[in-house]
C-alpha positions as CSV (number, residue, x, y, z in Angstrom):
1,M,-8.6,-21.8,-16.6
2,R,-5.0,-22.6,-16.0
3,A,-3.2,-25.6,-14.5
4,L,-0.1,-23.5,-14.1
5,A,1.9,-25.2,-11.3
6,V,4.9,-25.8,-13.7
7,L,5.1,-22.4,-15.3
8,I,4.6,-19.7,-12.7
9,A,4.1,-21.2,-9.2
10,T,6.3,-19.3,-6.9
11,L,5.2,-21.2,-3.8
12,A,2.6,-23.7,-2.8
13,L,1.3,-23.6,0.7
14,V,4.4,-22.9,2.8
15,G,7.4,-20.7,2.4
16,S,9.4,-18.0,4.0
17,G,8.4,-15.4,1.3
18,S,10.3,-12.3,0.3
19,V,11.7,-9.9,2.9
20,A,11.3,-6.2,2.6
21,A,11.3,-3.2,4.9
22,V,8.0,-1.4,4.6
23,A,5.8,1.0,6.4
24,G,2.1,1.8,6.5
25,T,-1.1,0.2,7.6
26,S,-3.0,-2.6,6.0
27,T,-6.3,-2.1,4.1
28,A,-9.5,-3.2,5.8
29,V,-11.1,-6.1,3.9
30,L,-14.2,-8.3,3.9
31,P,-15.2,-9.3,7.5
32,A,-15.6,-13.0,8.1
33,A,-15.3,-15.7,10.7
34,V,-12.2,-17.8,10.5
35,T,-12.0,-21.6,10.6
36,P,-8.9,-23.1,12.4
37,S,-8.1,-26.6,11.5
38,A,-7.6,-28.9,14.6
39,A,-5.9,-31.6,12.5
40,H,-3.1,-29.3,11.2
41,Q,-3.1,-31.0,7.9
42,G,-0.3,-30.1,5.6
43,L,1.9,-28.7,8.3
44,P,5.6,-29.9,8.2
45,S,7.2,-31.3,11.3
46,A,8.8,-28.9,13.8
47,A,12.3,-30.2,12.9
48,K,11.7,-29.6,9.2
49,A,10.2,-26.2,9.8
50,K,13.2,-25.1,12.0
51,K,15.7,-26.5,9.5
52,S,14.1,-24.6,6.5
53,N,13.4,-21.5,8.5
54,I,9.7,-21.7,7.6
55,T,7.3,-20.0,10.0
56,F,4.1,-19.6,8.0
57,G,2.5,-20.2,4.6
58,A,-0.6,-19.6,2.5
59,G,-2.3,-21.0,-0.5
60,P,-5.7,-21.7,-2.2
61,A,-8.2,-23.9,-0.3
62,N,-11.7,-25.1,-0.3
63,A,-14.0,-24.4,2.6
64,T,-12.2,-26.8,5.0
65,K,-8.6,-27.4,3.9
66,P,-5.9,-26.6,1.4
67,D,-6.8,-28.1,-2.0
68,G,-3.5,-28.4,-3.8
69,R,-3.7,-25.4,-6.1
70,S,-0.7,-23.2,-6.3
71,I,-2.4,-20.0,-7.4
72,F,-5.9,-18.7,-7.9
73,T,-7.0,-18.7,-11.6
74,Y,-10.4,-17.4,-12.8
75,D,-12.2,-16.9,-16.1
76,T,-14.9,-14.3,-15.8
77,S,-16.7,-11.4,-17.5
78,P,-16.9,-7.7,-16.6
79,G,-19.0,-7.4,-13.5
80,G,-18.5,-11.0,-12.5
81,Q,-18.2,-12.2,-8.9
82,I,-16.4,-15.3,-7.6
83,R,-16.0,-16.7,-4.0
84,D,-13.1,-18.8,-3.0
85,H,-10.9,-19.5,0.1
86,I,-7.3,-19.3,1.2
87,A,-5.5,-21.3,3.8
88,V,-3.1,-19.6,6.2
89,L,-0.7,-21.9,8.0
90,N,1.2,-21.2,11.2
91,I,4.1,-23.6,11.3
92,T,5.4,-22.5,14.7
93,H,4.6,-23.7,18.2
94,H,3.5,-20.2,19.3
95,A,0.8,-17.8,18.1
96,E,1.6,-15.4,15.3
97,V,0.0,-12.1,14.4
98,L,-0.2,-12.0,10.6
99,R,-1.3,-9.3,8.2
100,V,-3.5,-10.3,5.3
101,Y,-4.0,-8.0,2.4
102,T,-4.1,-7.8,-1.4
103,V,-1.7,-5.9,-3.8
104,D,-1.4,-5.2,-7.5
105,V,1.2,-7.3,-9.4
106,A,3.2,-5.4,-12.1
107,P,5.8,-6.5,-14.6
108,G,9.2,-6.8,-13.0
109,G,12.7,-6.8,-14.6
110,D,13.6,-9.6,-17.0
111,G,10.3,-11.4,-16.9
112,G,9.8,-11.1,-13.2
113,F,6.7,-10.2,-11.2
114,F,6.7,-7.1,-8.9
115,Y,4.5,-7.2,-5.9
116,E,3.5,-3.7,-4.8
117,P,4.2,-2.8,-1.1
118,R,1.4,-2.9,1.4
119,N,0.7,0.8,1.5
120,A,0.7,1.3,-2.2
121,P,-2.7,2.3,-3.8
122,R,-4.4,-0.6,-5.5
123,V,-5.4,0.5,-9.0
124,G,-5.5,-2.8,-10.8
125,A,-6.7,-6.3,-10.0
126,G,-5.5,-5.9,-6.4
127,A,-8.6,-3.8,-5.8
128,W,-10.9,-6.5,-7.1
129,V,-9.9,-9.0,-4.5
130,A,-11.0,-9.0,-0.8
131,V,-10.0,-11.4,1.9
132,G,-12.1,-11.9,5.0
133,T,-10.4,-11.4,8.4
134,P,-11.9,-11.0,11.8
135,N,-13.6,-7.7,12.2
136,A,-12.3,-6.7,8.7
137,S,-9.1,-5.8,10.5
138,G,-6.7,-7.2,7.9
139,V,-5.0,-9.0,10.9
140,L,-5.1,-12.7,11.7
141,R,-4.0,-14.1,15.1
142,A,-3.0,-17.6,14.1
143,K,-2.9,-20.2,16.8
144,P,0.2,-22.4,17.1
145,R,0.5,-25.2,14.6
146,S,-2.8,-24.3,12.9
147,T,-4.4,-24.0,9.5
148,T,-6.9,-21.1,9.1
149,I,-9.3,-20.9,6.2
150,L,-10.3,-17.4,5.1
151,P,-12.9,-16.4,2.5
152,V,-11.8,-14.7,-0.7
153,H,-14.2,-12.6,-2.8
154,L,-13.4,-11.4,-6.3
155,T,-15.5,-8.6,-7.8
156,V,-14.6,-7.6,-11.4
157,P,-15.6,-4.1,-12.4
158,A,-18.2,-3.7,-15.1
159,N,-15.7,-1.6,-17.2
160,A,-12.8,-4.0,-16.8
161,S,-10.7,-4.3,-19.9
162,P,-10.4,-7.7,-21.7
163,G,-7.4,-9.9,-21.1
164,D,-5.3,-11.1,-18.2
165,H,-5.0,-9.2,-14.9
166,V,-2.9,-10.2,-11.9
167,A,-3.1,-9.5,-8.2
168,A,-1.8,-11.3,-5.1
169,V,-3.0,-12.1,-1.7
170,I,-0.2,-11.3,0.8
171,V,0.2,-12.9,4.2
172,S,3.0,-11.2,6.1
173,L,4.8,-11.1,9.4
174,T,6.2,-7.8,10.6
175,A,8.8,-7.3,13.3
176,L,10.9,-4.3,14.5
177,V,14.6,-4.8,13.8
178,K,17.6,-2.6,14.2
179,G,19.1,-1.2,11.0
180,K,22.8,-0.8,10.1
181,S,22.7,2.8,11.3
182,G,21.0,1.9,14.5
183,Q,17.5,3.0,13.6
184,R,14.6,0.6,14.1
185,V,12.6,-0.3,11.0
186,D,9.7,-2.6,10.2
187,L,10.9,-5.8,8.5
188,E,8.1,-7.5,6.7
189,Q,8.3,-11.1,5.7
190,R,5.7,-11.9,2.9
191,V,4.2,-14.9,1.3
192,A,2.4,-14.1,-2.0
193,T,-0.4,-16.2,-3.6
194,R,-1.1,-15.0,-7.1
195,V,-4.5,-14.3,-8.5
196,L,-4.8,-14.6,-12.3
197,V,-8.0,-13.2,-13.7
198,R,-8.9,-13.4,-17.4
199,V,-11.7,-11.0,-18.4
200,S,-13.7,-12.0,-21.4
201,G,-13.6,-9.9,-24.5
202,T,-11.2,-9.3,-27.4
203,L,-8.0,-11.1,-26.7
204,R,-4.8,-9.9,-28.3
205,P,-1.9,-12.3,-27.5
206,Q,1.3,-10.9,-28.9
207,L,5.0,-10.9,-28.2
208,S,7.3,-8.4,-30.0
209,I,11.1,-8.3,-30.5
210,E,12.7,-4.9,-29.9
211,N,16.2,-3.4,-29.9
212,L,17.9,-6.2,-31.8
213,K,21.7,-5.8,-32.1
214,A,24.5,-8.1,-33.2
215,K,28.3,-7.8,-33.1
216,Y,31.0,-10.0,-34.5
217,H,34.0,-11.0,-32.4
218,A,37.0,-12.3,-34.3
219,R,39.8,-14.5,-32.9
220,I,43.5,-13.9,-33.1
221,N,43.9,-16.9,-35.3
222,P,42.9,-15.5,-38.7
223,F,41.8,-19.0,-39.9
224,A,39.5,-19.8,-36.9
225,S,35.9,-19.1,-36.6
226,G,34.7,-16.2,-34.4
227,S,31.5,-15.6,-32.5
228,V,28.5,-13.2,-32.7
229,T,26.9,-11.6,-29.6
230,V,23.2,-10.9,-30.1
231,H,21.1,-8.6,-27.8
232,Y,17.3,-8.1,-28.0
233,T,14.3,-7.5,-25.8
234,V,11.1,-9.6,-25.9
235,R,8.1,-7.5,-24.9
236,N,4.5,-8.6,-24.3
237,T,2.6,-6.1,-26.3
238,G,-0.7,-7.9,-26.0
239,N,-3.3,-8.3,-23.2
240,A,-2.6,-12.0,-22.4
241,I,0.1,-13.6,-20.3
242,L,2.5,-15.3,-22.6
243,G,5.8,-17.2,-22.5
244,G,7.5,-18.9,-25.4
245,T,10.5,-20.4,-27.1
246,Q,13.2,-18.5,-29.0
247,Q,15.6,-19.2,-31.9
248,V,18.6,-17.2,-33.0
249,S,20.5,-17.8,-36.3
250,I,23.4,-16.1,-38.1
251,H,23.4,-15.9,-41.9
252,G,26.5,-15.2,-44.0
253,F,26.9,-13.4,-47.2
254,F,27.8,-16.6,-49.0
255,G,24.8,-18.5,-47.7
256,T,26.0,-20.1,-44.5
257,T,23.8,-20.5,-41.4
258,T,24.8,-21.0,-37.8
259,Q,22.2,-21.6,-35.1
260,A,22.5,-20.7,-31.4
261,L,22.2,-23.7,-29.2
262,K,20.4,-24.3,-25.8
263,L,18.5,-21.1,-25.6
264,P,16.3,-21.0,-22.5
265,A,12.5,-20.6,-22.8
266,I,11.1,-17.1,-22.4
267,P,9.4,-16.9,-19.0
268,V,5.8,-16.0,-18.8
269,L,5.4,-12.2,-19.2
270,L,2.6,-10.0,-17.9
271,P,1.1,-7.6,-20.5
272,G,3.7,-4.9,-20.8
273,G,6.4,-7.1,-19.3
274,T,9.9,-7.4,-20.9
275,Y,12.6,-10.1,-21.0
276,N,16.2,-9.1,-22.0
277,V,18.2,-11.7,-23.9
278,T,21.9,-11.8,-24.6
279,T,23.3,-14.8,-26.3
280,T,26.6,-15.7,-28.1
281,V,26.6,-17.8,-31.2
282,P,30.0,-19.5,-31.7
283,G,31.5,-21.1,-34.8
284,V,30.8,-18.2,-37.1
285,F,33.3,-17.4,-40.0
286,P,33.3,-13.8,-41.0
287,E,31.6,-13.2,-44.3
288,I,31.8,-9.4,-44.5
289,W,28.1,-8.5,-44.5
290,M,26.0,-10.8,-42.3
291,S,22.6,-10.9,-40.6
292,A,21.2,-12.1,-37.3
293,K,17.6,-13.4,-37.2
294,V,15.5,-14.0,-34.1
295,R,12.3,-16.0,-34.0
296,V,10.0,-16.1,-31.0
297,T,7.2,-18.6,-30.8
298,P,4.7,-17.5,-28.1
299,A,3.0,-20.0,-25.8
300,G,0.1,-19.3,-23.4
301,L,-0.3,-20.8,-20.0
302,T,-1.3,-24.4,-19.7
303,G,-5.0,-24.6,-20.4
304,D,-5.3,-21.2,-22.0
305,V,-6.9,-20.7,-25.3
306,N,-5.1,-17.9,-27.1
307,P,-6.5,-17.4,-30.7
308,G,-4.4,-15.7,-33.3
309,L,-1.0,-16.5,-31.8
310,K,1.7,-15.4,-34.3
311,V,5.4,-16.1,-34.4
312,A,7.4,-12.9,-33.9
313,T,10.5,-12.4,-36.1
314,A,13.2,-9.7,-36.4
315,S,16.5,-9.4,-38.1
316,T,19.5,-7.0,-38.3
317,H,22.7,-6.7,-40.3
318,F,26.2,-6.3,-39.1
319,W,29.8,-6.2,-40.4
320,A,32.0,-9.2,-39.9
321,I,35.3,-8.2,-41.6
322,P,38.3,-10.5,-41.0
323,W,40.8,-7.6,-40.5
324,I,43.7,-9.8,-39.4
325,L,43.3,-12.1,-42.4
326,I,43.0,-9.1,-44.7
327,A,46.2,-7.6,-43.1
328,L,48.0,-10.9,-43.6
329,I,46.9,-11.0,-47.2
330,L,48.1,-7.5,-47.8
331,L,51.4,-8.2,-46.2
332,L,51.7,-11.4,-48.3
333,L,50.9,-9.4,-51.5
334,A,53.4,-6.8,-50.5
335,F,56.1,-9.4,-49.9
336,V,55.3,-11.1,-53.2
337,S,55.4,-7.8,-55.1
338,W,58.7,-6.9,-53.4
339,T,60.2,-10.3,-54.3
340,V,59.1,-10.2,-57.9
341,R,60.5,-6.7,-58.4
342,R,63.8,-7.7,-56.7
343,R,64.2,-10.7,-59.0
344,W,63.3,-8.7,-62.0
345,R,65.9,-6.1,-61.2
346,R,68.6,-8.8,-60.7
347,S,67.7,-10.4,-64.1
348,H,67.6,-7.0,-65.8
349,P,70.6,-5.0,-64.5
350,A,70.7,-1.4,-65.5
351,K,73.1,-0.7,-68.4
352,T,75.8,2.0,-67.9
353,P,75.6,4.5,-70.6
354,V,78.9,5.0,-72.8
355,T,80.0,8.6,-73.2
356,T,82.4,9.8,-76.0
357,Q,84.6,12.8,-76.1
358,S,85.1,15.0,-79.1
359,K,88.5,14.9,-80.8
360,E,89.0,18.5,-80.1
361,S,88.5,18.1,-76.4
362,K,90.6,14.9,-76.3
363,E,93.6,16.2,-78.2
364,G,93.4,19.9,-77.4
365,V,93.0,22.8,-79.7
366,S,95.9,23.4,-82.2
367,T,97.0,26.9,-82.9
């Protein structure tokens, strides 16, 4: 279904995983015998493991050894069943007690993936996946410097909705540590291997642009160009995992166009996932009433067939008034007006009115 090592592989076979303080018990899973590998193929050297702080890892495998896949990917129909394997690697020179369980994967912030904690109820694809451990205990006692192959069983419900669903197989190491306030807590170190399941049916691949806003920022120099800050959210409103490319352009009242440069690709988003974008477009001259336009071209995972992909567009208007330039122009006009009036007054001095007195008032009244 997907050759997705470039787009969404978070880890291959080894890695330290994410660290989180959790509590609870693991879920019992499919019982099965385990197959330790005596050759220890794929294990890094002790010096390399110590330097990188790697202690264990996990990843897809065939019945005997890791097979190079970074994630599990399946195309199936409602009610379908698939059997596979996962390799669990113990890098250290001592035995490790590892927990193995499955979780739902939900959209995280800004295009990320959120792996539910171990004790969270599985209501999505995490409930479709079972991993075999000895006595269905959910616990693996891995021998030193060993690779253990565990069976993976996927069972899709008959009423599963069409589209992409994501789960993860978690291999974790838990230890008691002392917290900052002195209490002892379980610190769980996790390695996640994603499980991507596409259920057949009506596929609706769609990205949408929401909450588009733009604001102009002028410079002190009234004759220099300013910049426009553009904010928006890309949301996966369909039922297929999608990434994509994005374009932002600024359009002026007088027909100018300025493009944003070097915008990063939109990361792959789970259905319902969001990615917040803030970008600045420089070199924009204020043209009073302007618009910002965003264009998002969706792209599926490598190998996916996503019929009906459509480009998402959105636009918004904003004011870009050159206040400093307008103030300078008004000051200049006021100065010119004052100068013209001053020169006119000098060239047209006011005439002093001549007054005459009557003969009677000048000579007095004779009696």
